[in-house]
C-alpha positions in Angstrom: 58.5 122.2 128.5 57.8 118.9 130.2 54.8 116.8 129.4 51.4 117.0 131.2 51.2 114.5 134.0 48.2 113.0 135.9 48.3 114.6 139.4 45.1 112.8 140.5 43.3 110.0 138.7 39.6 110.5 139.1 36.4 110.4 137.1 35.0 113.8 138.1 31.7 114.6 136.4 32.6 118.2 135.9 35.9 119.1 137.5 36.4 122.9 137.6 37.8 125.9 139.3 41.4 125.0 140.4 42.7 127.5 142.9 46.0 127.4 144.9 45.4 128.1 148.6 48.8 129.5 149.6 48.2 129.4 153.3 47.3 125.7 153.3 49.7 124.8 150.4 46.8 122.9 148.8 44.9 123.0 145.6 41.1 123.6 145.8 39.0 122.4 143.0 35.3 121.4 142.5 33.2 118.7 140.9 30.2 120.9 140.1 27.7 118.2 139.3 28.7 116.0 142.2 28.3 118.9 144.7 31.9 118.4 145.9 34.8 120.7 146.9 38.1 118.9 146.7 41.4 119.8 148.5 44.4 118.2 146.9 47.8 118.0 148.7 50.5 117.5 146.0 53.1 116.7 148.7 51.2 113.5 149.7 48.9 112.9 146.8 45.8 112.9 149.1 42.5 114.5 148.0 39.9 115.3 150.6 36.3 115.9 149.7 33.6 118.2 151.2 30.0 117.7 150.1 28.0 120.8 149.5 24.2 121.2 149.8 23.8 122.3 146.1 25.8 122.1 142.9 29.0 124.2 143.5 30.6 126.2 140.7 33.6 127.4 142.5 35.3 127.5 145.9 37.9 130.0 147.1 39.8 130.4 150.3 38.8 133.0 153.0 41.3 135.1 154.9 39.8 133.9 158.2 40.0 130.3 157.1 37.2 128.3 155.5 35.7 128.8 152.0 33.5 131.1 150.0 31.5 129.0 147.5 29.4 129.8 144.4 26.4 127.5 144.8 23.2 127.0 142.8 21.2 129.7 144.6 23.9 132.1 145.6 27.1 132.6 147.5 27.8 130.9 150.8 30.5 130.8 153.5 32.1 127.9 155.2 33.8 128.6 158.5 37.0 126.7 159.5 34.8 124.4 161.7 32.7 123.5 158.7 29.6 125.5 159.6 27.8 127.1 156.7 25.8 130.3 156.2 24.5 132.2 153.2 26.2 135.5 152.2 24.0 136.3 149.3 21.1 134.5 147.8 19.5 134.8 144.3 17.6 131.6 143.5 16.6 131.5 139.8 14.6 128.5 138.5 16.8 126.4 136.2 20.0 128.3 137.0 23.2 127.4 138.9 26.5 129.0 139.9 29.5 128.5 137.6 33.0 130.0 137.7 33.9 132.6 140.2 37.0 134.5 141.3 38.2 136.9 144.0 39.4 140.2 142.6 42.5 142.0 143.8 40.2 144.3 145.9 38.7 141.3 147.7 35.3 141.4 145.9 34.0 138.0 144.6 32.9 137.9 141.0 30.4 135.1 140.6 28.9 133.8 137.3 25.8 131.8 136.7 24.3 129.8 133.8 21.1 127.9 133.0 21.2 124.1 133.2 19.8 124.0 129.6 22.5 126.6 128.5 19.7 128.9 127.1 21.3 132.0 125.5 21.3 135.0 127.8 20.1 133.1 130.8 23.2 133.6 133.0 24.4 136.6 135.1 27.7 138.0 136.3 27.6 139.5 139.8 29.9 141.2 142.2 29.6 140.2 145.9 31.3 142.2 148.6 32.5 140.6 151.9 29.5 142.3 153.5 27.1 140.6 151.1 26.2 143.5 148.9 25.4 142.3 145.4 25.8 144.2 142.1 24.7 142.6 138.8 27.4 143.5 136.2 26.1 141.5 133.2 22.5 140.4 132.8 22.6 138.5 129.5 25.5 136.0 129.5 25.0 132.3 128.5 27.8 130.3 130.2 29.6 132.7 132.5 33.1 131.2 132.8 36.8 132.2 133.3 37.7 135.3 135.3 41.2 136.6 136.0 43.1 139.8 136.4 46.3 141.2 135.0 49.4 141.4 137.3 48.8 145.1 138.0 45.0 144.5 138.6 43.9 147.0 136.0 42.5 144.5 133.5 39.9 141.8 134.1 39.7 138.9 131.5 36.4 137.2 131.1 34.8 134.3 129.2 31.2 133.8 128.1 31.9 130.4 126.5 29.6 130.4 123.4 31.1 133.7 122.2 34.3 131.8 121.4 36.4 134.7 122.7 38.1 136.2 125.7 37.0 139.7 126.6 38.9 142.2 128.7 37.5 144.9 131.0 39.2 148.1 132.0 36.9 150.0 134.3 33.6 150.3 132.4 35.2 149.6 129.0 34.8 146.1 127.5 36.6 144.9 124.4 37.5 141.7 122.7 41.0 140.5 123.9 41.2 137.6 121.4 39.0 135.1 119.5 39.6 131.5 120.4 39.6 128.4 118.1 37.1 126.5 120.2 35.0 126.9 123.3 37.0 128.8 126.0 36.3 127.8 129.6 38.3 128.6 132.7 41.4 130.7 132.6 44.3 132.1 134.6 46.9 134.9 134.2 50.6 134.4 134.8 53.2 136.8 136.1 54.1 137.9 132.6 50.5 138.9 132.0 49.9 136.0 129.6 46.4 134.5 129.6 46.1 130.6 129.8 42.7 129.3 128.8 41.3 125.7 128.8 39.2 124.6 125.7 36.0 122.7 126.5 36.0 119.8 124.1 39.4 120.7 122.8 41.8 118.7 125.0 44.1 121.7 125.2 45.2 124.8 127.1 46.2 127.8 125.1 48.5 130.7 126.2 48.0 134.2 124.8 50.5 137.0 125.2 49.2 140.3 126.7 48.8 141.4 123.0 46.3 138.6 122.5 48.6 136.5 120.3 48.7 132.7 120.7 52.2 131.6 121.7 51.8 128.2 123.4 49.6 125.1 123.2 49.5 122.5 125.9 47.9 119.2 124.8 46.0 117.4 127.6 45.1 113.6 127.4 41.4 114.3 128.2 39.1 116.0 125.8 36.9 118.0 128.2 39.5 120.4 129.6 37.8 122.9 131.9 40.1 125.2 133.7 43.7 125.9 134.8 45.6 127.6 137.6 49.2 127.8 138.9 50.1 126.1 142.1 52.8 124.5 144.0 55.3 126.0 146.5 56.6 128.5 143.9 53.5 128.8 141.8 55.2 127.3 138.8 53.1 124.2 138.2 50.0 124.5 136.0 47.1 122.4 137.3 44.4 121.5 134.8 40.9 120.2 135.6 38.8 118.0 133.3 35.4 116.5 133.1 33.9 113.1 132.3 30.6 114.7 131.2 30.5 114.7 127.5 33.7 112.7 127.1 33.8 109.7 124.7 33.8 106.3 126.3 37.4 105.6 125.4 38.6 108.8 127.1 40.4 106.9 129.9 41.5 110.0 131.8 38.4 112.1 131.6 37.7 113.8 134.9 41.3 113.6 136.2 43.4 116.4 137.5 46.5 117.1 135.5 49.6 119.1 136.2 52.2 120.6 133.9 55.4 121.0 136.0 57.4 124.2 135.7 55.0 125.7 133.2 55.7 129.3 134.1 55.4 131.8 136.9 51.9 132.1 138.4 50.4 134.8 140.6 49.1 134.4 144.1 45.3 134.0 144.3 43.6 136.7 146.3 41.6 135.4 149.3 38.1 136.5 150.2 38.3 138.9 153.2 35.0 137.8 154.8 
């Protein structure tokens, strides 16, 4: 395996949520605390920025163009022309949106957390394209990584302080694996392996479908936050990082990294609305 490279040198306060937009051949990612959605073009190295009205935990492509975004007070929609409207609102004092992902059936799963990270202060909700909201979990602390197995039967989920990855199959929830650190964002590859970034660990770990650690990717920035496959063939692993909480001598904190030819990724579902 080749070494991790800097795809984009930045000082993102809290880089998160990388997602490959297949139609646009671009990587979406967010800087949560800067209220920014970034669109990175690896063919040119350019990175365009859209400011959002609130802190933005995640941004995913829509089938009709534009974006669905997990904001502080709920989920919103951007049209291709840049106009904005709310799809679902749930303002909670002291809370904000965090990681989110589109399921294979087109439903958005959106997590929240408290700014003070108080235990049990976050939620995990399902939001349909019509705006119907279902609260799935009421007592999470830092709702984080979400991804599905290649056949769509299993959903992997992280509540960071638990130091584990859980797996859902229907209504059944069990521990997939315990993690040596603080798990953050994750992705699943075409072999069903789970890749997870370690907050404060400067690493991305890969676990087999049996929950066994089989690969460690060292990242030259301590606050690794999330990862996703991208590129024309979905073989490059992009890794977001944060400057928040990083030591002063962490020169690359907040940059976007890439591990070329890391494996075979899966296409990211788009939000139908």
